[in-house]
C-alpha positions in Angstrom: 236.9 96.0 -105.8 235.0 92.8 -105.3 233.2 92.0 -101.9 235.5 88.6 -101.2 238.4 90.8 -102.0 237.3 93.8 -99.2 236.5 90.9 -96.6 239.1 89.4 -97.3 241.7 92.9 -96.3 239.3 93.4 -93.6 240.8 93.1 -89.9 239.7 89.7 -88.3 237.5 91.6 -85.9 235.5 92.9 -88.3 234.8 89.7 -89.9 234.0 88.1 -86.8 231.7 90.4 -85.2 229.8 90.7 -88.7 229.8 86.6 -88.8 228.4 86.1 -85.2 226.0 88.7 -85.1 224.7 87.8 -88.6 224.3 84.3 -87.8 222.0 85.4 -85.3 219.4 85.4 -88.0 220.3 81.8 -88.9 218.2 80.9 -86.0 215.3 83.5 -86.9 215.7 82.1 -90.2 215.3 78.4 -88.9 212.1 79.0 -86.4 210.5 80.9 -88.9 210.0 77.8 -91.5 210.6 75.0 -88.8 207.3 75.4 -87.7 205.7 75.4 -90.8 207.2 71.3 -90.7 206.3 70.6 -87.1 202.2 72.4 -87.8 202.1 69.7 -90.0 202.2 67.0 -87.5 201.1 68.8 -84.4 197.7 69.3 -85.6 196.5 66.0 -85.4 198.2 65.5 -82.4 196.9 68.3 -80.5 194.0 69.0 -82.8 194.6 71.9 -84.1 191.6 74.1 -86.0 192.8 76.9 -88.5 192.6 79.4 -85.6 194.4 77.3 -83.0 197.5 76.8 -85.7 197.2 80.3 -86.0 197.4 81.1 -82.8 200.7 78.7 -82.3 202.1 80.3 -85.3 201.5 84.2 -84.2 202.5 83.8 -80.2 206.5 83.7 -81.7 205.4 87.2 -83.8 203.8 88.7 -80.8 206.6 88.0 -78.5 208.9 89.3 -81.4 207.0 92.5 -81.3 207.6 92.5 -77.7 211.4 92.3 -78.2 211.5 94.5 -80.7 210.1 97.5 -78.3 212.7 96.9 -75.2 215.6 95.5 -77.6 216.8 99.6 -78.7 216.8 100.5 -75.2 218.3 97.2 -73.7 221.4 97.7 -76.2 221.9 101.3 -75.2 221.9 100.6 -71.7 223.8 97.4 -71.6 225.7 97.3 -74.8 225.1 95.6 -77.6 227.6 92.9 -77.1 225.8 91.4 -73.8 222.4 91.5 -75.1 223.1 89.5 -78.3 224.8 87.0 -76.0 222.1 87.4 -73.5 219.7 86.5 -76.9 222.0 83.3 -78.3 221.5 81.6 -74.6 217.9 82.3 -74.1 216.8 81.1 -77.7 218.7 78.4 -76.7 216.5 77.6 -73.6 213.4 78.4 -75.1 214.0 76.1 -78.5 214.5 73.4 -76.1 211.1 74.3 -74.3 209.2 74.4 -77.1 210.2 70.7 -78.0 209.7 69.5 -74.6 206.0 71.4 -74.9 203.3 68.7 -73.4 200.0 70.7 -74.4 199.0 73.8 -76.8 199.3 76.5 -74.3 202.5 75.4 -72.9 203.7 75.7 -76.9 202.3 78.8 -76.8 203.7 80.2 -73.8 207.3 78.3 -74.9 207.0 80.2 -78.1 205.9 83.5 -76.8 209.4 83.7 -74.8 211.3 82.5 -77.7 209.3 85.5 -80.0 210.9 88.1 -77.0 214.5 86.4 -77.3 214.2 86.8 -81.0 212.5 90.3 -81.5 215.5 91.4 -79.6 217.7 89.5 -81.6 216.3 91.7 -84.8 216.6 95.2 -83.4 220.7 94.6 -82.3 222.1 92.6 -84.7 222.0 95.0 -87.4 223.2 98.0 -84.8 225.7 95.6 -83.8 226.9 95.3 -87.3 226.8 98.3 -88.6 228.5 99.8 -86.0 231.8 97.3 -86.7 232.0 96.9 -89.6 234.3 99.1 -92.1 232.7 101.5 -94.4 233.5 100.5 -97.6 231.7 96.8 -96.8 229.2 97.9 -94.5 226.4 97.3 -96.3 227.6 94.0 -97.7 228.2 92.9 -94.0 224.9 94.0 -93.1 223.5 92.5 -96.4 224.9 89.0 -94.8 222.3 88.8 -91.9 219.7 88.2 -94.4 221.8 85.4 -96.0 222.0 83.7 -92.9 218.4 84.1 -92.5 217.7 82.3 -95.6 220.1 79.7 -94.9 217.8 79.0 -91.2 214.6 78.9 -93.0 216.4 76.4 -95.7 217.5 73.7 -93.1 214.2 74.2 -91.2 212.3 73.1 -94.5 215.1 70.7 -95.3 215.4 69.2 -91.4 211.5 68.7 -91.1 211.7 67.2 -94.6 214.3 65.0 -93.1 212.3 64.1 -90.2 209.1 64.2 -92.2 208.3 59.7 -91.6 208.8 59.9 -88.1 206.7 63.0 -87.9 209.0 64.4 -85.1 208.2 67.8 -84.4 209.8 68.1 -81.1 213.2 67.6 -82.7 212.1 70.0 -85.0 211.5 72.4 -82.8 214.3 71.5 -80.3 216.6 71.1 -82.8 217.6 74.7 -82.8 218.9 74.9 -79.3 221.8 73.7 -80.9 223.4 76.6 -82.7 221.7 78.6 -80.2 224.5 77.8 -77.5 227.2 77.6 -80.6 226.8 81.2 -81.4 226.8 82.3 -77.3 229.9 80.6 -77.8 231.4 82.8 -80.2 230.2 86.0 -79.5 231.4 85.8 -75.5 234.9 86.1 -77.1 234.1 89.8 -79.1 234.0 93.1 -77.8 231.3 95.8 -77.7 231.4 98.4 -80.7 233.2 101.4 -80.4 230.0 103.9 -80.8 228.7 102.3 -77.8 232.1 102.7 -76.3 232.3 106.1 -76.6 228.4 106.8 -75.8 229.4 105.4 -72.1 233.0 107.3 -72.1 235.0 104.5 -71.9 237.5 106.1 -75.0 240.6 103.4 -74.8 237.8 100.0 -75.0 236.7 102.6 -78.4 240.4 103.3 -79.0 241.4 99.6 -78.9 238.1 98.4 -80.6 238.7 100.7 -83.6 242.3 99.7 -84.0 241.4 96.5 -84.6 238.3 96.8 -87.0 240.2 99.2 -90.0 244.4 99.0 -88.8 245.4 101.0 -91.6 242.4 103.9 -90.7 243.1 107.4 -88.7 241.7 106.2 -85.6 241.9 109.3 -83.8 240.2 111.4 -86.5 237.2 108.9 -86.5 237.5 108.6 -82.5 236.9 112.5 -83.1 234.2 112.1 -85.6 232.2 109.9 -83.4 232.6 112.3 -80.4 231.7 115.2 -82.0 228.6 113.4 -83.6 227.8 112.5 -80.4 227.9 116.1 -78.7 225.8 117.5 -81.3 223.1 115.5 -81.4 220.5 116.6 -78.7 218.2 114.8 -76.4 218.7 111.1 -74.9 218.3 109.3 -78.0 214.6 108.5 -76.8 211.0 107.9 -78.5 210.3 111.5 -78.4 213.4 112.8 -80.2 212.6 110.1 -82.7 209.6 111.8 -83.3 210.5 115.1 -83.8 212.3 116.9 -86.5 214.5 116.6 -87.9 214.1 112.9 -87.5 210.6 112.4 -87.9 211.3 111.6 -91.4 213.7 109.2 -90.8 211.1 107.7 -88.4 208.4 107.7 -91.0 210.7 106.0 -93.6 211.6 103.3 -91.2 208.5 102.6 -89.7 206.7 102.7 -93.1 209.6 100.2 -94.4 209.2 98.0 -91.8 206.0 97.6 -92.4 205.9 97.0 -95.6 208.2 94.4 -95.5 205.9 92.1 -93.7 202.7 93.5 -95.1 203.6 92.3 -98.9 203.1 88.6 -97.4 207.2 86.8 -97.2 206.3 85.5 -93.9 202.8 84.3 -95.3 204.8 82.2 -97.8 207.4 81.1 -95.2 204.9 80.0 -92.6 202.4 78.2 -94.8 204.8 77.2 -98.0 203.1 73.7 -97.3 199.4 74.6 -97.3 200.0 76.6 -100.5 201.7 74.3 -102.5 198.9 71.9 -101.4 196.3 74.4 -102.8 198.0 74.3 -105.6 197.9 70.7 -105.9 201.3 69.6 -104.7 201.2 66.4 -102.3 203.4 64.1 -100.5 206.5 65.6 -98.0 209.0 66.0 -101.0 206.8 68.7 -102.6 205.1 70.3 -99.6 208.5 70.9 -97.4 210.8 70.0 -100.1 209.7 72.8 -102.9 209.8 75.0 -100.2 213.2 74.8 -99.5 214.0 74.6 -103.1 212.8 78.0 -103.1 214.1 79.5 -100.3 217.4 78.3 -102.2 216.5 80.8 -105.0 216.3 82.9 -102.7 219.5 82.3 -101.2 221.2 83.6 -104.2 219.5 86.4 -104.5 220.6 87.2 -101.7 224.3 86.6 -102.5 223.7 89.2 -105.7 222.7 91.9 -102.9 226.1 91.5 -101.1 227.6 92.1 -104.3 226.1 94.9 -105.6 224.8 96.8 -102.5 228.4 98.4 -102.3 228.6 99.3 -105.6 225.2 99.7 -106.9 223.8 101.3 -104.1 221.0 100.5 -101.8 217.9 102.2 -103.7 218.3 100.8 -106.8 218.1 97.3 -105.6 215.5 98.0 -102.8 213.1 98.9 -106.2 214.1 96.4 -108.1 213.6 94.0 -105.6 210.0 95.3 -104.9 209.0 95.3 -108.7 210.2 91.5 -108.9 207.7 91.0 -106.4 204.5 92.8 -107.8 205.3 90.7 -111.1 205.2 87.3 -108.9 202.1 88.5 -107.5 200.6 88.6 -111.0 201.6 85.3 -112.1 200.5 84.1 -108.6 196.7 85.4 -109.3 196.7 83.9 -112.6 197.4 80.5 -111.3 194.7 80.8 -109.0 192.5 82.2 -111.1 192.6 79.4 -113.7 192.5 77.0 -111.2 193.1 73.0 -112.4 191.3 73.9 -115.9 195.4 73.5 -116.9 196.7 70.8 -115.0 200.6 70.2 -114.5 200.7 73.9 -116.4 198.9 74.9 -112.9 201.6 73.5 -110.5 204.3 75.1 -112.5 203.1 78.0 -113.0 202.6 78.4 -109.5 206.1 77.4 -108.2 207.6 80.1 -110.6 205.1 82.6 -109.1 206.0 81.4 -105.5 210.1 81.3 -106.4 210.0 85.0 -108.5 208.1 86.3 -105.3 211.1 85.0 -103.1 213.7 86.1 -105.0 212.3 89.4 -105.5 211.8 89.8 -101.7 215.1 88.5 -100.4 217.0 90.7 -103.7 215.1 93.8 -102.1 213.3 94.1 -99.3 214.9 90.8 -97.4 218.6 92.2 -97.4 218.1 96.1 -97.4 215.9 96.2 -94.2 219.1 95.3 -92.0 220.6 97.9 -94.2 218.3 100.5 -93.4 218.1 99.2 -89.8 221.8 100.0 -89.2 222.4 102.8 -91.2 219.5 105.2 -90.8 220.0 107.2 -87.3 223.2 108.9 -85.2 224.2 106.4 -82.6 222.5 107.9 -80.3 219.0 107.0 -82.2 220.5 103.8 -83.8 219.2 101.0 -81.4 215.9 103.5 -81.2 215.1 103.6 -84.3 216.2 100.0 -85.4 213.4 99.2 -82.8 210.8 101.3 -84.1 211.3 99.8 -87.5 211.5 96.1 -86.3 208.3 96.9 -84.3 206.5 97.7 -87.4 208.0 95.0 -89.3 207.1 92.6 -86.5 203.1 93.9 -86.2 202.7 93.6 -90.1 204.2 90.0 -89.5 202.0 89.3 -86.6 198.6 90.5 -88.4 199.8 88.4 -91.4 200.7 85.5 -89.7 197.3 85.5 -88.0 195.2 85.8 -90.9 196.8 84.1 -94.1 194.7 81.0 -93.8 191.3 82.7 -93.3 192.1 85.1 -96.0 193.0 82.0 -98.6 190.1 80.3 -97.2 187.6 83.5 -98.1 189.2 85.0 -100.7 190.8 82.3 -102.5 194.3 82.4 -103.9 193.9 85.0 -106.4 191.6 87.2 -103.9 194.6 87.3 -101.5 197.7 87.9 -103.9 195.6 90.6 -105.5 195.6 92.1 -101.9 199.1 91.5 -101.5 200.0 92.6 -104.8 198.5 96.0 -104.3 200.3 96.4 -101.0 203.2 95.5 -103.0 202.1 98.2 -105.2 202.3 101.2 -102.7 205.6 99.6 -101.1 207.6 100.8 -104.4 205.9 104.0 -104.3 206.6 104.9 -100.9 210.3 103.7 -101.4 210.6 105.9 -104.1 209.5 108.5 -102.4 211.6 108.1 -99.3 214.4 105.8 -99.4 217.9 107.4 -99.0 220.9 106.2 -101.0 223.1 105.8 -97.8 225.9 103.9 -100.1 229.9 104.9 -99.0 228.3 107.5 -96.4 230.1 107.4 -93.2 228.0 106.7 -90.2 228.3 109.8 -88.9 227.4 111.3 -92.3 224.2 110.1 -92.8 222.6 112.4 -89.9 222.9 115.2 -92.2 220.4 113.9 -94.8 217.6 114.1 -92.7 218.8 116.8 -90.9 218.5 118.6 -94.4 215.1 117.7 -95.0 215.8 114.9 -97.2 218.4 115.7 -99.1 222.2 115.5 -99.3 224.0 118.4 -98.4 227.2 119.2 -101.0 230.4 119.9 -99.7 231.2 123.0 -100.7 228.3 124.4 -102.3 224.3 124.9 -101.7 222.9 122.7 -104.9 221.4 119.9 -102.6 221.3 116.6 -103.7 217.8 114.8 -104.2 216.6 112.1 -102.0 215.9 110.3 -105.1 219.8 110.7 -106.4 221.7 107.6 -106.2 224.6 110.3 -105.4 
């Protein structure tokens, strides 16, 4: 059955939770790209140097790291829903502050606070979705977070392009307050997740929400499974438990995955696409802002392919195919910058193709699957902490890339920079092939058995394990 058919058969609550939580990704994506356009007009107004541009861009990422560090703890203590409501409301507030900034320090502080909010959101949103989604379409609904993120990126570029003639960077940055306010209102109407209610001993509320999410399921049996899983899990769900067996292998996987998602360079493309296109010889706002938006449209189509395939083909194949496309894209970009201007128009066409392939490969694989694994890799007690660890590594790598990319471009040139990203993509492929589990069709309560069995799936009624490289 297709994803759309499955979605139509799902309850209104399950779809509402997934849609509202995933839409938080749109504000994350919008902020990632609108700064690329705003920098074109901030730079002359505030006299920004390359280092100061890096500071303005990186401030939000530093805030995101801090938010990711505390997001898991907040979600466990306060609940998934209250934290999501706080995220959307404060995003609206800090977006307004960014648009009202009167100096570089005030802008950096506003973006630091904005990043704090986003950092919490990228941890809690996948957990909220995973714990509220029907099992049969859980992967697809988690991928919808990336759909929303890419949609936000596209809107950021398009709004910047639309405002290019006026150069109104304040409106570019402040406009994000509108979706933040709307999402706050939508989230206020939703309940928390059944698993969080069970963690807090609120069984009646868990039962009510489960019945609304999957009306045809055996609610009492599922409550019993959740309760049994919570009772079997030892420890309080803290960082120490995450870094001990049997979940150490899971921690290595999610932290490594989070690192490679950003270290391979996607946000260098998002933040600095206008500069990259300029380096390739493109000129004018239609090229430097319109073409990045077009690249992201192709990326959005790739995400829709992931949505359609993730619960049918599986997680591992999609992730590995996406990384392989990124490796190929890096080869194309290295060739583009190596030949220089000798081939005229062919250079710009080849460069555009390389950036398009890079983005398609990322959004099809890494971009879609990082949210799936963030929501699926751990049992309920460790789920938000594990997502926090993954996305903290993700954002730390993002901060480094955002801070050094322009310097790399100046010192190594385009060819050297994309050789480096290509080598990291090759390393990411090997890491993923070795460690990524296939969680397709597995109940959330069963995924812990993979880690407890040292990275193989136990086989019901037998002793032969299913190896970690298998897609069964």
